[in-house]
C-alpha positions in Angstrom: 80.0 58.0 1.9 78.1 59.7 -1.5 78.8 57.2 -3.9 77.7 54.0 -1.2 74.4 55.8 -0.3 73.7 56.0 -4.6 75.2 52.7 -4.9 72.5 51.2 -2.0 70.0 53.4 -3.4 70.4 51.9 -6.9 70.7 48.1 -4.9 66.9 48.9 -3.5 65.4 50.4 -6.5 67.0 46.5 -8.5 65.4 44.6 -5.4 61.9 46.5 -5.3 61.6 46.1 -9.7 62.5 42.8 -9.3 59.7 41.7 -6.5 57.5 43.8 -8.5 58.6 41.8 -11.4 58.3 38.6 -9.1 54.8 39.6 -8.2 53.1 40.4 -11.7 54.5 36.9 -13.2 52.8 35.1 -9.9 49.9 37.3 -10.2 49.8 36.7 -14.5 50.4 32.2 -13.5 47.3 32.8 -10.9 45.5 34.3 -13.6 46.2 32.0 -16.3 46.1 29.3 -14.1 42.6 30.1 -13.0 41.4 30.6 -16.5 42.7 27.0 -17.3 40.6 25.9 -14.2 37.6 27.8 -15.0 37.9 26.4 -19.0 38.5 23.1 -17.8 35.4 23.2 -15.4 33.8 24.4 -18.6 35.0 21.7 -21.1 34.1 18.9 -18.6 30.4 20.1 -18.3 29.8 20.6 -22.1 31.5 16.7 -22.3 29.5 15.5 -19.4 26.5 17.3 -20.8 26.9 16.3 -24.2 27.4 13.3 -22.7 24.4 12.8 -20.9 22.5 14.0 -23.6 23.9 11.8 -26.5 21.6 9.4 -24.7 18.8 11.4 -24.2 15.0 10.0 -25.8 13.3 10.5 -28.7 10.8 12.9 -28.9 8.5 13.6 -31.5 4.6 15.9 -32.2 3.0 12.9 -31.3 3.9 12.6 -27.8 3.5 16.2 -27.3 0.3 16.3 -27.9 -1.0 13.3 -26.1 -2.0 13.6 -22.8 0.7 12.8 -19.4 -1.6 9.9 -18.2 -0.1 6.6 -17.0 -1.6 3.0 -18.5 -2.7 0.5 -17.1 -1.9 -3.3 -18.1 -2.0 -6.5 -16.5 1.0 -8.9 -16.6 0.0 -10.4 -19.7 1.3 -6.9 -21.7 -2.1 -6.3 -22.5 -3.6 -2.8 -21.5 -6.4 -2.5 -19.4 -6.9 1.2 -19.2 -5.5 5.2 -18.8 -5.6 6.7 -14.8 -7.3 9.2 -17.0 -10.7 10.7 -18.3 -12.2 8.7 -21.7 -12.3 11.8 -23.5 -10.0 14.9 -23.8 -10.7 17.8 -25.4 -8.0 19.2 -27.3 -7.7 22.8 -27.6 -6.1 24.2 -31.2 -4.1 27.0 -30.6 -6.8 29.6 -33.1 -9.5 28.5 -30.3 -7.2 28.9 -27.2 -8.0 33.2 -26.1 -5.0 34.8 -25.5 -6.2 35.5 -22.3 -5.6 32.3 -21.1 -2.6 32.2 -22.7 -1.1 35.2 -20.9 -2.3 33.9 -17.1 0.1 31.2 -18.4 3.2 32.5 -19.6 2.5 35.2 -16.4 1.9 32.8 -13.6 4.3 29.6 -15.5 7.4 32.1 -17.4 6.6 35.3 -18.0 10.1 35.1 -20.4 8.6 32.3 -22.6 8.7 34.4 -25.4 12.3 36.1 -24.9 13.9 32.9 -24.6 15.4 31.4 -27.9 16.9 28.6 -26.6 14.5 26.7 -24.5 16.2 27.1 -21.7 16.5 30.5 -19.3 19.5 30.7 -17.5 18.4 34.0 -16.2 15.2 32.1 -14.6 18.0 29.1 -13.4 20.2 31.7 -11.5 17.0 33.4 -10.2 15.5 30.2 -9.0 19.1 28.8 -7.9 19.1 32.3 -5.2 16.1 32.6 -4.1 16.4 28.8 -3.4 19.0 28.9 -2.0 17.6 32.4 0.6 14.6 30.0 1.1 17.0 26.6 2.3 14.1 25.3 0.4 13.0 24.4 -3.4 10.5 28.0 -3.3 10.8 28.4 -6.9 11.6 26.2 -10.3 14.2 27.5 -12.7 12.5 25.1 -16.4 10.7 27.0 -19.3 7.3 26.1 -19.9 9.2 24.1 -22.7 11.3 22.7 -20.2 8.1 21.5 -18.4 5.9 20.3 -21.3 9.2 17.7 -22.0 9.3 16.5 -18.3 5.5 16.1 -19.1 6.0 14.1 -22.0 9.2 12.0 -21.1 10.5 12.0 -17.8 9.4 11.5 -13.9 8.1 14.6 -12.1 9.7 12.5 -8.8 11.7 14.0 -6.8 14.2 11.0 -7.2 14.4 11.2 -10.2 15.7 15.0 -10.7 19.5 14.0 -11.5 21.5 16.0 -13.4 21.8 13.6 -15.6 17.7 14.1 -16.3 18.4 17.7 -16.0 20.8 17.5 -18.8 18.6 15.5 -21.0 15.5 17.8 -19.9 17.8 21.1 -21.4 18.7 19.3 -24.3 15.1 17.8 -25.5 13.9 21.5 -24.5 16.5 23.0 -26.8 15.3 20.5 -29.7 11.5 21.3 -29.2 12.5 24.6 -28.7 14.0 24.8 -32.5 11.4 22.7 -34.0 8.4 24.0 -32.8 6.9 27.8 -32.7 6.4 29.2 -29.3 2.8 29.2 -30.0 2.3 25.5 -31.2 4.8 24.8 -27.5 2.4 27.1 -25.7 -0.9 24.6 -26.8 0.9 21.3 -26.6 1.5 22.3 -22.6 -1.6 23.2 -22.6 -3.3 20.4 -23.7 -1.0 18.4 -21.6 -1.6 19.5 -18.0 -3.1 17.7 -15.4 -6.5 19.4 -13.6 -7.5 16.9 -11.1 -10.2 13.7 -11.8 -8.7 12.3 -14.4 -8.7 15.6 -16.8 -5.9 16.1 -18.6 -6.0 19.5 -20.8 -6.6 23.2 -19.8 -9.8 23.1 -22.5 -11.0 19.8 -21.3 -11.3 21.3 -17.4 -13.4 23.8 -18.5 -16.2 21.8 -19.5 -15.4 19.9 -16.1 -16.1 22.4 -13.6 -18.0 25.4 -15.8 -19.7 23.0 -18.9 -18.3 25.5 -20.9 -15.6 26.1 -24.0 -12.5 28.0 -22.2 -13.4 31.0 -25.0 -16.3 31.2 -22.6 -14.6 31.8 -19.2 -14.2 35.3 -17.6 -10.7 36.7 -16.3 -11.4 34.8 -12.8 -11.8 32.0 -14.2 -9.5 31.1 -16.9 -7.0 32.4 -14.3 -8.4 29.4 -11.5 -7.4 27.4 -14.4 -4.3 28.5 -15.5 -2.8 28.0 -12.1 -3.9 24.5 -11.1 -1.1 22.4 -12.9 1.5 23.7 -10.1 -1.2 21.2 -7.6 -4.4 20.6 -9.2 -5.5 18.6 -5.8 -4.1 21.3 -3.3 -6.4 23.9 -5.4 -9.0 21.8 -6.3 -11.9 24.5 -5.9 -15.2 21.6 -4.3 -12.7 20.9 -1.6 -10.4 23.8 -1.1 -11.7 27.1 -2.0 -9.9 28.7 -0.1 -6.8 27.2 -1.8 -8.1 27.1 -4.7 -8.9 31.8 -4.1 -5.4 32.1 -3.1 -3.4 30.6 -6.0 -6.2 32.6 -8.9 -4.9 35.7 -7.2 -1.8 35.1 -7.8 -2.2 33.9 -11.5 -3.8 37.6 -11.8 -1.0 39.8 -9.6 0.8 38.1 -12.2 -0.9 39.1 -15.0 -1.2 42.7 -13.6 2.8 42.7 -13.0 3.1 41.4 -16.6 0.6 44.6 -18.1 -1.8 42.2 -19.2 -5.1 43.1 -17.5 -5.6 46.9 -16.3 -6.4 47.3 -12.1 -9.5 48.0 -12.9 -9.8 44.6 -14.2 -7.7 42.8 -11.7 -10.1 43.9 -8.7 -12.8 43.2 -10.4 -11.2 39.6 -11.1 -10.1 38.7 -7.1 -13.4 39.9 -5.6 -15.0 37.1 -8.1 -16.4 34.8 -5.8 -14.6 30.9 -6.4 -17.7 29.1 -6.4 -18.8 31.7 -9.5 -20.0 29.7 -12.4 -18.7 26.3 -10.6 -21.1 23.2 -11.8 -22.3 21.3 -8.7 -19.5 18.5 -8.2 -20.7 15.5 -9.5 -19.5 11.7 -9.9 -18.4 10.9 -13.9 -20.0 8.0 -15.2 -17.6 5.6 -15.6 -17.0 2.4 -17.7 -18.0 -0.6 -15.8 -14.5 -2.0 -16.3 -13.5 1.2 -13.5 -15.9 0.6 -11.5 -15.4 -2.6 -10.5 -11.9 -2.1 -10.5 -11.8 1.4 -8.5 -10.4 -0.4 -5.8 -7.2 -1.9 -7.1 -6.6 1.5 -8.7 -6.4 3.4 -6.0 -3.9 1.2 -4.4 -2.5 0.6 -7.7 -1.8 4.6 -7.4 -1.1 4.8 -4.1 2.2 2.1 -4.1 3.2 4.4 -7.3 3.6 7.1 -5.2 5.5 5.5 -2.6 7.8 3.9 -5.1 8.4 8.0 -6.0 6.3 8.7 -8.7 3.1 10.5 -10.1 0.7 7.9 -11.5 -1.4 11.1 -12.6 1.7 13.1 -14.7 4.5 11.0 -15.4 3.1 9.5 -18.3 4.1 5.7 -16.8 3.4 2.7 -18.4 2.7 0.3 -15.5 2.1 -3.3 -15.5 -0.1 -4.7 -12.4 -0.8 -7.7 -10.6 -5.0 -7.4 -11.8 -6.6 -11.0 -12.6 -9.2 -9.1 -14.8 -11.6 -12.3 -14.6 -11.2 -13.0 -10.8 -11.6 -9.3 -10.1 -14.7 -9.4 -12.4 -15.8 -12.9 -10.4 -15.6 -11.1 -7.2 -17.1 -8.5 -8.3 -19.8 -10.1 -9.4 -20.4 -12.7 -6.3 -20.3 -10.0 -3.9 -23.4 -7.3 -6.1 -25.3 -9.7 -7.6 -26.9 -12.3 -4.9 -25.0 -15.5 -5.6 -24.2 -15.0 -2.2 -26.4 -13.9 0.2 -25.7 -11.5 3.2 -28.5 -10.2 5.7 -29.6 -7.4 4.0 -28.2 -4.6 1.2 -26.2 -2.4 3.6 -23.8 -5.2 4.7 -20.4 -4.9 3.8 -17.1 -6.6 2.9 -13.9 -6.0 1.8 -12.2 -8.6 0.2 -8.8 -9.2 -1.3 -7.4 -12.4 -2.8 -3.4 -13.0 -3.4 -0.6 -15.7 -4.8 0.8 -16.6 -2.2 3.6 -17.6 -4.5 4.7 -14.5 -5.1 3.0 -11.8 -3.0 1.2 -10.9 -6.3 -2.7 -8.8 -5.7 -5.1 -10.7 -8.0 -8.0 -9.7 -7.3 -9.7 -6.9 -3.8 -13.1 -5.9 -3.6 -13.7 -2.7 -1.7 -17.0 -3.7 -0.5 -20.8 -4.1 -2.3 -23.2 -1.6 -4.2 -20.3 0.7 -5.0 -21.0 4.4 -5.8 -19.6 5.7 -9.1 -17.1 7.4 -6.9 -13.4 7.4 -8.4 -11.1 6.3 -5.7 -14.1 5.2 -2.8 -13.7 4.0 0.5 -11.4 0.5 -0.1 -12.8 -1.6 2.9 -10.1 -4.0 1.8 -7.8 -2.6 3.2 -8.7 -0.5 6.6 -7.1 -1.6 9.6 -9.6 -0.1 12.0 -11.7 -3.6 12.7 -10.5 -6.6 14.6 -10.0 -9.8 13.0 -11.4 -11.8 15.7 -10.0 -15.5 15.9 -8.4 -15.6 12.7 -5.2 -13.9 14.3 -4.9 -17.2 16.2 -2.8 -18.6 13.9 -0.3 -15.4 13.3 -0.4 -14.6 17.1 -0.7 -17.3 19.5 -0.2 -20.9 18.2 2.2 -19.8 15.0 4.7 -18.4 17.5 4.4 -21.2 20.0 5.4 -23.7 17.6 8.3 -21.6 16.4 10.0 -20.1 19.7 8.4 -23.4 21.9 8.0 -26.0 19.6 5.1 -27.4 21.0 3.2 -30.1 19.4 0.0 -30.4 17.9 -0.8 -32.7 20.7 0.3 -29.9 23.0 -2.2 -30.1 25.7 -4.3 -26.9 26.8 -6.3 -26.2 29.8 -10.0 -24.8 28.4 -10.5 -23.7 32.3 -12.0 -20.7 34.1 -9.7 -17.5 33.7 -9.3 -14.1 34.9 -7.0 -11.7 33.1 -4.4 -10.5 35.1 -4.5 -7.8 37.1 -8.3 -7.6 36.4 -11.5 -9.3 37.8 -12.5 -9.7 33.8 -13.2 -13.0 33.1 -12.7 -14.6 29.4 -15.7 -17.1 27.9 -16.0 -19.1 25.3 -18.5 -18.1 22.6 -20.4 -20.7 24.5 -20.1 -20.2 28.4 -18.6 -22.7 29.1 -15.6 -25.1 29.2 -13.9 -28.2 28.0 -10.9 -29.0 29.9 -7.6 -30.2 29.1 -8.1 -30.5 25.3 -5.1 -30.9 23.0 -3.5 -27.6 20.2 -5.3 -28.9 17.5 -8.5 -28.6 19.1 -8.5 -25.4 20.6 -7.8 -24.0 17.0 -9.9 -26.2 15.0 -12.8 -25.0 17.6 -11.2 -21.8 18.0 -11.4 -22.0 22.4 -10.8 -18.4 23.2 -8.9 -19.8 27.2 -6.4 -21.5 25.8 -5.6 -19.3 22.5 -5.4 -16.2 25.4 -3.5 -18.7 27.6 -0.9 -19.5 24.6 0.1 -16.5 23.7 0.8 -15.3 27.5 3.3 -18.3 27.3 5.0 -17.5 24.4 4.7 -13.2 25.6 3.3 -10.4 23.4 6.9 -9.2 23.0 7.6 -12.4 20.8 4.3 -12.9 19.3 4.7 -9.7 18.4 8.0 -9.7 16.4 6.3 -13.1 14.6 3.6 -11.5 13.6 4.7 -8.7 12.5 7.1 -10.2 10.0 4.0 -11.3 8.3 2.7 -8.0 7.6 -0.1 -7.3 10.6 1.4 -4.8 13.3 0.4 -5.6 16.9 2.2 -3.9 19.1 4.5 -5.4 21.7 2.3 -3.5 25.0 -0.5 -5.0 24.0 -2.6 -6.6 26.7 -3.7 -10.5 26.2 -7.3 -10.0 24.7 -5.2 -9.6 21.4 -4.9 -13.2 21.4 -8.6 -12.8 20.3 -8.3 -10.4 17.8 -6.1 -7.6 16.4 -7.1 -4.5 14.5 -5.8 -5.7 10.8 -7.7 -5.5 6.8 -7.8 -8.2 4.8 -5.0 -7.1 2.6 -2.7 -7.6 5.6 -4.0 -10.6 7.1 -4.2 -12.5 3.3 -0.7 -12.1 2.8 0.1 -13.6 6.5 -1.8 -16.6 5.6 0.5 -16.7 2.2 3.4 -17.3 4.4 1.6 -20.7 5.9 0.9 -21.5 2.3 4.3 -21.2 1.1 5.5 -23.7 4.1 7.2 -19.6 5.8 8.3 -17.5 3.0 6.4 -14.3 2.9 5.9 -11.9 0.1 4.5 -8.5 1.1 1.2 -8.2 -1.0 2.1 -6.5 -4.1 -0.3 -4.6 -6.8 2.3 -3.4 -9.2 4.6 -5.9 -10.9 7.1 -2.9 -13.0 6.5 0.8 -13.8 8.5 1.8 -17.0 9.4 5.6 -17.9 8.6 7.2 -21.1 12.0 7.5 -21.4 13.1 3.5 -21.6 14.1 3.2 -18.0 11.9 -0.1 -16.6 11.8 -0.8 -12.8 11.0 -4.6 -11.3 9.6 -4.7 -8.4 9.0 -8.9 -7.8 11.2 -10.5 -5.1 12.0 -14.1 -4.2 9.8 -12.9 -1.4 11.5 -13.9 2.8 12.0 -17.1 5.3 9.5 -15.7 8.4 9.1 -18.9 9.8 10.3 -22.6 9.8 9.2 -25.1 7.7 7.7 -27.3 10.3 6.0 -24.3 11.9 4.3 -23.9 8.6 3.5 -26.7 7.8 1.7 -27.6 10.8 -0.4 -24.5 11.1 -1.6 -25.7 7.7 -1.9 -28.8 8.8 -4.6 -27.8 12.0 -5.9 -25.2 10.4 -7.3 -28.0 7.1 -9.0 -29.4 10.5 -10.6 -25.6 10.7 -12.5 -26.2 7.4 -12.9 -30.7 8.0 -14.8 -30.5 10.9 -14.5 -26.9 13.5 -16.1 -24.0 13.4 -15.4 -23.0 9.5 -17.2 -25.9 7.7 -19.3 -23.4 5.5 -16.2 -23.4 3.8 -15.6 -26.8 2.3 -15.1 -27.3 -1.0 -14.7 -31.6 -1.9 -12.0 -33.0 -2.4 -10.1 -29.5 -2.4 -6.8 -29.0 0.0 -7.4 -26.2 1.7 -6.3 -24.6 4.9 -8.7 -21.6 6.5 -9.5 -20.6 9.6 -13.2 -17.9 10.8 -13.1 -14.6 12.9 -16.3 -13.4 14.5 -15.8 -9.8 16.8 -18.3 -8.7 19.4 -19.8 -5.4 20.0 -18.3 -3.5 22.4 -20.4 -2.4 26.2 -20.3 1.2 24.5 -22.6 -0.7 21.1 -24.5 -2.3 23.0 -25.8 0.4 25.6 -26.8 2.3 21.9 -28.4 -1.2 19.9 -29.4 -3.4 22.8 -31.0 -5.8 20.7 -27.3 -6.5 19.0 -26.5 -8.0 21.7 -26.5 -12.3 20.1 -25.2 -11.4 16.8 -21.1 -10.3 16.0 -20.3 -7.0 14.6 -17.4 -8.9 12.3 -17.4 -12.0 11.0 -14.3 -13.0 9.1 -12.6 -15.9 7.2 -9.7 -16.6 5.8 -8.4 -19.0 4.1 -6.1 -20.8 1.6 -4.0 -23.4 -1.2 -0.8 -23.9 -2.6 -2.3 -21.2 -6.1 -4.4 -18.3 -3.5 -5.0 -17.5 -0.5 -8.2 -15.2 0.3 -9.4 -13.1 3.3 -12.4 -11.9 3.8 -14.2 -9.6 6.2 -18.3 -8.9 6.7 -19.7 -6.0 8.4 -21.7 -2.8 8.7 -20.2 0.8 8.4 -21.9 2.3 11.0 -23.9 1.0 14.0 -26.8 2.2 12.5 -26.5 0.0 9.3 -28.2 -3.2 10.6 -26.0 -6.3 12.7 -25.4 -9.5 10.8 -27.8 -12.2 11.3 -29.9 -15.1 9.9 -27.3 -16.5 6.8 -25.9 -13.4 7.4 -23.3 -14.9 9.8 -21.7 -17.7 7.0 -21.6 -15.1 4.1 -17.6 -14.6 5.0 -17.4 -18.3 4.7 -20.1 -18.6 1.5 -18.1 -15.8 -0.2 -15.0 -17.2 0.2 -15.8 -21.3 -0.8 -17.3 -19.9 -4.0 -14.2 -17.7 -5.0 -12.1 -20.3 -4.4 -14.2 -22.8 -6.2 -14.0 -20.5 -9.1 -10.1 -19.8 -8.6 -9.3 -23.7 -8.5 -11.5 -24.8 -11.7 -8.3 -24.5 -13.4 -5.1 -25.0 -11.3 -3.6 -28.8 -9.7 -5.0 -29.8 -6.4 -1.9 -29.5 -4.6 -1.2 -31.1 -1.4 1.4 -29.1 1.2 4.7 -32.0 2.1 5.2 -32.9 4.9 9.2 -31.2 5.8 11.9 -33.9 7.2 11.5 -30.8 10.6 8.1 -32.6 11.1 7.5 -35.9 12.6 3.7 -37.5 12.3 2.9 -40.3 14.4 -1.3 -41.3 16.1 -1.2 -40.0 19.3 -4.8 -41.7 21.1 -6.6 -42.4 17.9 -5.0 -39.3 16.4 -2.6 -38.3 13.7 -0.6 -35.4 15.7 2.6 -33.8 14.5 5.7 -33.0 16.6 8.9 -30.8 16.1 11.5 -33.2 15.4 13.7 -33.0 18.2 10.6 -32.3 20.3 8.8 -35.2 20.1 8.4 -37.5 24.0 10.3 -40.5 24.3 9.3 -43.3 21.3 7.1 -41.4 19.2 8.5 -42.0 15.4 7.3 -40.4 12.3 4.1 -42.9 10.6 3.9 -40.6 8.4 4.0 -43.4 5.4 0.6 -45.1 6.8 -1.0 -41.8 7.4 -4.2 -41.5 4.8 -5.2 -38.3 4.8 -9.2 -38.9 4.0 -9.3 -41.5 6.5 -8.3 -39.6 9.4 -10.1 -39.2 12.7 -11.7 -36.5 14.2 -10.1 -35.0 17.8 -10.8 -37.6 20.2 -9.5 -36.2 23.3 -12.5 -34.9 24.6 -16.2 -34.7 23.9 -17.4 -34.9 20.7 -20.6 -33.2 22.0 -18.7 -30.0 23.1 -17.8 -29.3 18.7 -19.6 -26.6 17.6 -22.8 -27.3 15.6 -21.4 -25.0 12.1 -25.3 -24.7 11.6 -26.5 -23.1 14.5 -26.0 -19.6 13.1 -25.2 -17.6 16.3 -22.6 -20.3 18.1 -20.7 -20.2 14.9 -20.3 -16.8 15.5 -19.6 -16.3 19.0 -15.1 -16.8 19.0 -14.5 -13.7 21.1 -16.7 -15.0 24.2 -19.3 -12.7 25.8 -20.8 -10.4 24.5 -19.7 -7.6 27.5 -16.1 -8.2 27.7 -14.4 -7.0 24.9 -13.9 -3.6 25.6 -13.2 -4.3 29.4 -10.8 -5.8 28.5 -9.2 -3.6 26.3 -9.2 -1.2 28.5 -8.0 -3.0 31.4 -5.0 -4.6 29.7 -4.0 -1.8 27.8 -1.4 -1.0 29.8 -0.7 -4.7 31.3 2.2 -6.3 28.6 3.4 -7.2 32.1 1.4 -9.8 32.2 2.6 -11.4 28.8 4.4 -14.5 30.9 2.1 -15.1 33.3 -1.0 -18.1 33.7 0.6 -20.5 32.3 -0.4 -24.1 30.7 0.3 -27.8 31.7 3.5 -28.5 31.7 5.2 -29.5 28.5 5.1 -33.6 27.4 7.7 -32.7 24.7 11.4 -33.8 25.4 13.6 -30.3 24.8 17.3 -32.0 23.7 18.5 -30.1 20.8 18.7 -32.2 17.2 20.1 -31.2 13.9 17.9 -28.5 11.7 17.1 -30.8 8.7 15.7 -28.3 6.8 18.3 -25.6 6.7 16.2 -23.2 9.7 19.4 -22.7 12.2 19.1 -19.5 11.2 15.7 -19.0 12.1 15.8 -20.3 15.8 18.1 -18.4 16.2 16.7 -15.0 15.3 13.9 -16.8 17.2 15.7 -16.8 20.4 17.0 -13.2 19.6 13.3 -12.0 20.3 12.7 -13.7 24.0 11.2 -11.2 27.3 
């Protein structure tokens, strides 16, 4: 019995030791596997780091000492200008006050003098923990050396913060740390950072804001300068003094914590007014080219930012689409008196586009522009009504696209009251001309036919059509948008460019290429998008030729040039006239948008403020005359090309007038007679009484396309909630056949797309 018990004890002890041994072996295996996994991760990380680092761009002292500004080049590769100030005050290490060095190091990288690598693992881990707690990017892990590298050869855009970029940035920081002393690195950084208003470097900033050298600044001023690079626009002491003071005080607090200043010095500095010693804000004396190009540069910087880059810090090479000679000419025409305006306060916004690629060739932000960088650009304002220049985009273009109307479509210019209101719509002459063709209605800019056309198409479908051309007209708008919608000259010129290219839309672009310091190139040109059928674009163009030949736009006529265009004028609202009743017989805004196969030009003219005056006398023709002068200049060395009639269009003489029909939708018996068509001998539309046509030498009649002065605002108010009126007020019945046919220009997909937009 006792022997059995001893045997059992020995057996139990052996089993325990075996289990213990097994667990021990398992633990050792787990530790080994963990070690191997960690080792593998480390080796992989080192390998990945080495793989990324080997492609890091080169960096040298010249690059480190250069400013961070981006440079603009034209499409021929010629340097145009720098976005930075013309003169940078570079401050050598011996002239940088120790107080500024202490301020920069305290707020940006307090371990700067201690780290030996150029990267700070402790700082990186600390920032990761801080960011994890805040669930955002609350703290940065980059050393001053890394920031210098980033400003020199990398983009600061958030989209560029990839693992590859961080690895290359760290590798280059290690190299810079090895090759240069701490004082040299700090010198490079202090002279490179962007300080707003085109200023680079803290020495330049000291002179700009205080009119002094760095050595002559007091502690509070040095703290402001040291803190600005974090967000130079947000901490602008002129525009945002409270934010600037907040940032300055943060710098002072870090200096106190870092034992670089005493408590008394801190208290004195934080109590100093942020405006102490600040120079009065001024406009720099800019070069003439900068003044002429300022509106263009403003749009370039905006476009570059929208693509994820910082044009002021990323040291980019930006290729822009400007034609400098054309830009100069546009500016001179508006300012040298060769194009007449009512007075010096009358303003203009103009855009010139190459319709074949969407390149914005030139842009004009106004007349007599002040010397203020990135000032008001009237060419991109969208708060002014287009008047009748919207008709091809919103009314007649969609009617051809969706309803297959011909230029001979009969429309009724008779008494019309907006559905659901008691507001009667008038034409510019307070008359109604009865039945007329769509061609004549567009040429003579009659309002009632345009509104009835939009009603037949439906605002929803018309809005979708306009949107594809870059013009945003809300789909719940009232029918009054048929004779005026808010848009900019940039948008309108882009839209008309699609007519010029037989239906291909290129979004207007100021920038064609961006090259970053690390050698990456991004191209932004595109092949464009078909937004309408060839038949639609061709038929609109054919009618708009008539606007210039014998319609409302004869002042824009250039002999023998193949061109098309449309006028637009806007009346004052009731509220405006209550303040200035003398404006009753003059337009508030005047437009002309026209094009050839090589260029499209959109021009708005008017006043910034009601009190500045009204468009009167010759000023009512300024938009057309400006277009005529500019297009004449642009086309002097370009081929004079006509548009080729597509197979999807039939040209036939109807009632003594040449008209166009969408193939398959022409009346029975109408066949294509294009072979016998001679544009030079074309007669005007005599379908109605020619005595009612516009006399373009009469300034009042040619500026009144949007009806009587007192109806505009009432229409907008009454119709803002009446989108249900889209399908009302039909015109006369179709005379065209509706039999289907094969599309000879491969446009079937466009028609199906159009059908999907029906109400």
